[in-house]
C-alpha positions, 0 to 999 in steps of 0.5 A, spaced: 699 274 651 696 280 654 698 284 648 695 279 643 688 279 647 688 287 647 690 287 639 684 282 638 679 286 642 681 292 639 681 289 632 674 286 634 672 294 636 674 296 629 670 291 626 664 293 630 664 300 629 666 300 622 672 304 622 673 309 617 680 306 615 678 299 615 672 300 611 676 305 606 681 300 605 676 294 604 672 297 599 678 299 595 680 292 595 674 290 593 673 295 587 680 293 584 679 286 585 672 286 582 674 290 576 680 285 575 675 279 575 670 282 570 676 284 565 679 277 566 673 273 566 671 277 559 677 274 556 678 268 560 672 264 559 670 265 552 678 263 551 677 257 555 671 255 551 674 256 545 680 252 547 676 246 549 672 245 542 678 248 537 683 243 534 689 246 531 696 244 530 699 247 537 693 246 541 697 242 546 703 247 547 698 252 548 694 249 553 701 247 556 703 255 556 697 257 559 698 252 565 705 254 566 702 261 566 698 260 572 704 259 576 708 265 574 710 269 580 706 275 582 712 279 583 715 278 576 708 280 573 708 287 578 715 288 575 713 287 568 707 292 569 712 297 572 717 297 567 711 298 562 708 304 566 714 307 568 716 314 565 721 311 561 716 305 559 712 305 553 706 307 556 709 311 561 705 317 558 698 315 560 700 316 568 697 310 570 703 308 575 701 308 582 694 308 581 688 303 582 688 302 574 695 299 574 693 294 580 687 292 576 692 291 570 697 287 574 691 283 577 688 281 570 695 278 568 695 274 574 688 271 574 687 271 567 691 264 566 688 261 572 681 262 570 682 260 563 685 254 565 680 252 570 674 254 565 678 250 559 678 243 564 671 244 566 668 245 559 673 240 556 669 235 559 662 238 557 664 238 550 665 231 550 658 230 552 655 235 547 660 234 541 656 229 537 649 233 538 652 240 537 656 237 530 649 233 528 645 240 529 650 243 524 652 249 529 657 254 528 663 255 532 660 261 536 653 257 537 657 252 540 661 256 545 655 260 547 652 253 549 658 251 553 658 257 556 651 257 558 650 250 560 657 250 564 656 257 567 656 254 574 663 251 573 665 258 570 663 261 576 667 257 580 673 259 575 672 266 576 671 265 584 678 262 584 681 268 580 677 272 585 680 268 591 687 269 588 687 276 586 684 279 593 690 276 597 695 278 592 701 283 595 707 283 591 705 285 584 700 290 588 705 293 592 710 294 586 705 298 581 701 301 587 706 303 591 701 302 598 699 310 598 694 312 603 687 314 601 689 312 594 692 305 592 692 302 599 689 295 599 688 289 605 694 286 603 699 292 603 695 295 609 696 289 613 704 288 611 704 296 613 701 296 619 704 290 622 711 293 620 709 299 624 706 295 630 699 297 629 696 290 630 689 292 632 688 295 625 692 289 622 688 284 625 682 287 623 684 287 616 686 280 617 679 278 619 676 281 613 681 278 608 680 271 612 672 272 611 672 274 604 677 268 603 672 263 607 666 266 603 669 264 596 671 257 598 664 256 601 661 258 594 666 254 590 665 248 594 657 249 594 657 250 586 662 244 585 657 240 589 651 243 586 654 242 579 655 234 580 648 233 583 645 237 577 649 232 572 647 226 576 
C-alpha cells in the first residue's frame, strides 16, 4: 500500500511540475491523434452524408461492411500497415515505418469507419426530415450533402470526438508501426505499457492520469453535444 501511495505522490508531482518527458509524450500523442482525426473526418464525414442520401443497389451491403469495419482488431490494422510500409512492402521506399506518419496512417484506418458510421446514422435521421424540402427545391446532391453536414454539425462533431476517444487510447497498432521509440514515436499508451513493465509506476501513473483526463473530457463533450442537439430539435 505504501508503494502505491508513493507512486501516486510522485505521479502528482510530475503533473504539477510539468515533467519534460510527460509533456513531450503527451504532446506527441495529441499531434498524432489530432492529425489522424482531421484526415479521418475529412474522409468519413462527407462519406457518411453521401451514404445517408444516396440510394444505390448494394447500399445495405456497404453499410453492413462499414459497420463491420468498426470492430476490426487494431493489431490487425497495425500488421497490415506494417506489411505495406516495411522494406519489402509496396511503400517501403517511402521510409515511413517507425515514424509518426505510420502511426497516423494506422489510426486513420482504425477510426474512419467509426466516424463514418456514426455520421451516417445521425444524418440519416436528419435526411428523413429534410428530404421533401430539399427535393422540392431541386437541389443538387452536393447542395444536399452540404446542407446536411452544416445542420448536423453537432452530431458530426460528436462522431469526430468518438473517433478521437478511440484513437488516443490505441496501443496495439501504434506499437507495431511506431516501435515505441524514445523521443520519436513514444505516445501515452505505449509509454504507460513500457514504464509499467520497467516498474516506473510514477511516470506510468502520471501518463495514465493524463490519458484518463483526456478520455473524460471527450466523454463530457460528447454528452453535452448530444444533449444540446436534442434540446435544439425540441
